[in-house]
Structure formats: C-alpha cells, structure tokens
N, C-alpha and C positions, 0 to 999 in steps of 0.2 A: 609501590605502584598504587595510583589512584583508582578508585573503584568503577570509574565510567570512563568508557572511550565514546567521544561523539564522533562518529566516521562519516564523513562526506565523500561520496563517490563522485569522480569528475570524470567527463570525457569531452574534450574541447569545449571547455565552459570557462574561459578565462574571463569573459564579460561578466558572467554570474558570479564567480568567485570575488571579483572586485567589487560587485555590488553587495552581495550577501555576506561573504565571510567575515567582514568587519563587524557585523551585528552579532555574530555567533561568538566571536573572540570577546566582544564588550559584555554580552549579556550571559555568559556561561560562567557559573561558579568554577574558577580555576583550582580550588582546594579539592574539589572532588572530581574533576574531569579533565581529561587531554582531549584536544582537538586534533583529529587526524584526517588529512585528506588522501585518499586512495586514488591515484590518477590511473584511468583505464587505458593507457596506451595513447595519450592525446597527441595530436598533430598540429595543434595550435601552439600558442605560446604559454599554456597553462603552467608548465614546469618552470618556466622562467619567472611568471608572476609569483608563484609560491615561493620561490628561493628568494627573489628580490624585494618582495613586497609584503611577504607573510613568514618571515624566518622563524617566528615562535611556533608556527604550527608544524605538527609532525606530518610526514609524507611516507606514503607506500607508493611505490612506482611499477606498474605493471607494464608487461612487453607489448601488450595489444589490448583491444576492447573485449572484455569477456561478457559484457552485458550487466545489467542491474544485478541479476541474481547470482552470478558466479563471481562477479567482482566483489560483492559483499561477503560470500563465502570465504573467498581467499583472505580478505582483510581481517575478518573475524577469526579466522584459523590462525593467522600470524600475530594477532595481538593479544586475544584471550584476557581481557579485562573481566571483572565480575559483571559488568553490566555493559551492554552496547546499545547507543542509540543510532539508529539507521536515519540519517538526516538527508534530505534532498539538498542539492547545491542551489536551488532557488526558493529557500527557506529563510526569512527573517525572524530572528528570536529576539524577544524583549528581554530586558534585565530580570535574572532570577527565573527563567523558563524553566530551567532543568530541576531545580530543588524540589517542587512539589512532587514530580515524578519519581526522583530518587528516593524521597522520604516515603512515599507510597509503597514503593517496592521493599525497602527495607522492613517496613511494618507489616506487609502482606506477604508471608512467605509462599503462600499457594498461587499467587498471582504470577504468571510467567512473563506477561508483556503488558504494557501500557501504552496509551497515546494521549497527547494533549488535545484540547479543542484546536482544530485547523481552520483558520481564516483566510479569507482572500487578503493578498498584499495589493492594495489599491491606491491609487493616487488621492482618493478623496478619504474622508473620516468615516464612511459607511462600514459598520462590521457585519461583513456577510460571511457565512460558511462557506469553506472551500470545498468543491466537489469531490476531492479525493479522500475525504475522510470525516469532515464536518465535526460532529459531536459523537463519533463512534459509529463502526460499521456492523451491519447485519446481512442476512442472507434470506431470501424467501424461499417458498416450498419447490420453486423450479431452479433455484440457484443463482437468481438475480441479486446482486449486492445493492444495497441502499443504505443510507445513513440517517441517524438523527440530525435533522437539519437539511437533508437533501434526498429527494425522490426523483431519480432519474435526471431531468434538466431543471426541476424546481428547486431552488436554492433559498433558504430561509435566511432572514436577517438575525444575527445573534443578539437577542434582547435579555440575555442571561436566563433564557427559559430552561436551560438545562445545567445551570450552575448547581453545584452540591449534589448532582445526581451521577456519582462515580459508579455506574452500573456495569454488570457484565455485558461486554459485547463479543459478537462473533468474530470480528477482525479489527484490527488496529491498522491505520493507515501506513503505507511504507514510506510516505513523505517524512514522517517523525515517528518512529517506532523504537520504544525501548523495550529491551528484552534481556532476560538472563543469557549471558553468553554461552553458559554450559549447557543450557537447555536448547539454545538455537542449534548448537552443534550436535546434540543428541537426537533431535528429530530430523536432522539432516539438512538444516539450513534452507535457504531458498532453492526451489527447483531451477537448476540451470537450463533445463529444456524449455522452461518457459520464457527465457531470455529476458523479458520485461512484460509487466502488466499482469495483474491478478495473482502474482507470485505471492504477495503478503498475506492474501487470502488463503491461499494454499497452506502456507506456513502457519498461520494461525488455526487453521482447522486441525492440522497435524499436533499442534500445541494443546488444543482441547482434547483431541484423542488420547494425548498422553496423561492427561488428568490435571493440567494447569488452567488456570483462569486468565482471562484477558479483560482488562478495565479500561475506562476513559478517566483521566484524571483532569476534571474540569478547572482545578484551580491554576493549571498551566495553559497557555495558550501560544501559538506561533502563527506567522503569516505565510502563506504559500503563494508564490506566483502561479504555478501550474501550467502545464504544457511547456515547460522549458525544453524538453527533449524531443516530444512529439506532440504538437497540438491537436485539439479535437478535429476531427473530420480527416486527418491524415490517413490515408489507405493502409500504410504500415500498422498504425494503431488500431485501425479496424480490424485488420487480420489477427493481431495479436490478441486482442480482446476476445473475438469470437473463438478462435482456435483454444486459447487457453482456459475460456469458460468450460469448453467441452473437457479437456483434460483434468479439470478441477473436479468436475462431477464424476469422471470415470475412475479416478484414482482414490477419491475420499469416500465413496459410499460403498457399501455391500455390493458385490457384482450384480446380482438379480435386480435389487432395487435401483442401482444405477442404470442399467440397460433400459429398464422401464422409463425413468426419467429422462434420459437423453433422447428418447422417442419423442416425448413432448417439447424438448428443448429444440430438436430439429424442425418440428413444425412452427415454433416462434421464429426461428432463424429463417425459415422460408418467407415468413412474412415481412422480417426485416429485409430479406433480399427483394422482395415485391415493392416495398417502399423505397428502397434505394434506386431501383429501375424506374419507378415512378417519377422519381424526382431528378432523374438523368444523372445520378451519383455513379458513374461507371467504375470509378476507382473502388468505391467501397463495395460495389456489387461483386466485382472480381474478388476483392479481399475476402469477402463472406465465403465464396465459392471455394476458394483456395483453402481458406481456414478448414473447411469440412474435409476436403480431400486429404489435407495434411493430418488432421486428426484421425481419420481412418487409417492412415498409413503409418502413424507413429505411436498409436495407442498400446500397442503390444508391449512397449517397453514397460508399461505399469502392469505388474503381474501379482501384486500383494495388496489387495482391497482389504479395508477393514471390516469387522463383522457388526460394528455398531453405526447406526444411521443417525447423526447428529440432527438432521433436518426434522426428526419426528419429535425431538425432544427440547431444542434449544429455542428459548424464547423469541418470537418473532419469526421464526423460519417455517411457520405455517401459514403465513399470510401469502396472497397472491398479489404481488405488487404490481404487475402489468395490468390486472384487471382493476384494482384500486385506482392506478393513475390513470389509465387510458379510457377505462369505461365508466368508472364512478367519479371521475374528476378529483380524486383525493391528491392534493398536492404537498401536504405537510405530514410529519411524523404523528402529530396529535390527532390527525383525522383517520388514520389507518387502524 
C-alpha cells in the first residue's frame, strides 16, 4: 500500500470533477499516493464521469449524502492509509504539490497535520490567498478564526511574505488538509453533527489537545476555487457557520470558561444580527436566529469538555480580531 491517500469528497460535482480532477492526477506523485474519490450519494452523472473518464482513480460509493464531516469519516475508516489528504473537489494542484507535505510529515513525527499555502484559483495571474486557509489558520480570544493572509474579508496578495515560515498554526484548512490517519481516527475524526463548515477547526483543536502539532508547509501550494458547495452569502452557510462556532467553543473549552466566553459571543452575534437586518439580508438574519435556537437545543450532546484552555496559551489566541479589524482598521496579519 502507498503511504498517502488523496481523498476527494464529491456530491453532485460532475462539472468540478471534469475541471479539477485532471490536475490532481497530473500533479500528484503516483509513487507515494493513490487518488480516491468518495462519492456522497450523487444524483447527477458524477459516477458515470468517474467510471468513463477517470478509470485510473479509485472510488468509494456511498448510498446518500453524509455531509462533509461524516463522508470523510467513512472514507478514512474504509481506507486507512498512513496519511490522508482531505482535498476539496474544487482544488487545482500544481506538479509536485504533495511531496513537500509528505516529506515534512515523515521528518517531523510530532506533527499531526499540515496544510499548504491556499491560493485563489483565478482567471488572471494574480496570486491572492484564498479565504478558507491562506497561509495557516488561527483563532482569537473570542473564537473567531483568521489566517495569515486573510482577516475577515481582507485578503492579501501572496508576495512570498510567508515563505519559509513553517510555523505552528491553530487550524489547517479543510480544503487541503494532510493528517496522520491513525491520529484522525483516534481523536474522533470530523464531528458529523457539524455537517459542514468549521469542522476542520474543531478537528484541529482536538489534535492539539491530544498533544500533536499542526503546521503550514509553505513549499507547497494549491489553488482553491472556493464556494463550490455553498457560496458566501448563502443563508445555509450563514446558519452552519454561526451554529458551529458556538458548538466549537462549547465542546472544546473547560465548561465554566466556555460559558463565560459564549456570553460574549452571543453579544457579538447580536451585533451581526443587527447588521443583517440593517442591510435587509432577511435570509442571513433568520439563519443567525435559527443557529442560536439549534445550538441551545443540541449542545447537550457534548458532555465531555477538556480541562485545558488552549485560547490562553496558543500564539495569536489572545488577540481580539474584531476590534483590530473593525475599530483599529488592521487588515493584514503583520498589523495585528
């Protein structure tokens, strides 16, 4: 068996498979990795496309759409390679993209997961970081995620300013996340109750609590379209992000400290609700309200909070990104 499985989760993405899968096949070192498409019960012609146009790619065929989280859990449980790369179906990979991450993991046994630089897949030649991970993910004191290269909606151009800085990061992007498969399964994999969005941050939080490091490997980069499943501004995406943010904090912080922090987050979310109403974004406003209702209804499923608060010790987790961005006008990582 090869050491790496590059697993692409697909649901009704025949067009994306035709557009992006050829680059993955061409750019991936076949000596170290198998490419596997796990189909999440597609009802379009995805399975026919895989069979007829990409016979060299291995497939896992699920009976229904299990969501991003449970889909990957089932795929990794079924394959059990030494390493797994969770790769979005809208990611273009240049030649040799995998080798730097594989070599890094082989040389650093305490590192449980890595990501490459994540750049936008654009029609022009401008090298912009991509929202979903940029050059490594962090989290602030109130649980807001941000990245080297992206603070909220402010996205930097990649001018190689972070190259060679393979630093510890709090979370690695789920668009292209390489993880030790045994570790992934041992910490419980992605939380299927999240369904999609924020689930990779939750996974990385548990990897840290288990004692492993997470890094960005800047010698590798990939290009991500973004919004291939749910675009920005979609009320379903708003709902999942707000609800899952609350789940994230409640389950991964000591109970008393988590409750205190969640009071603050509810205040911030109330401001976000007010902004949505002021802009007449009724779908987003309803999504925020429903997210909080469902959080209160469902949070009891999480009954085993940790004793250690990573927000007190992890680099960058003491920042207030909301204040930095909206009040102080800081739009770049270097300014915070």
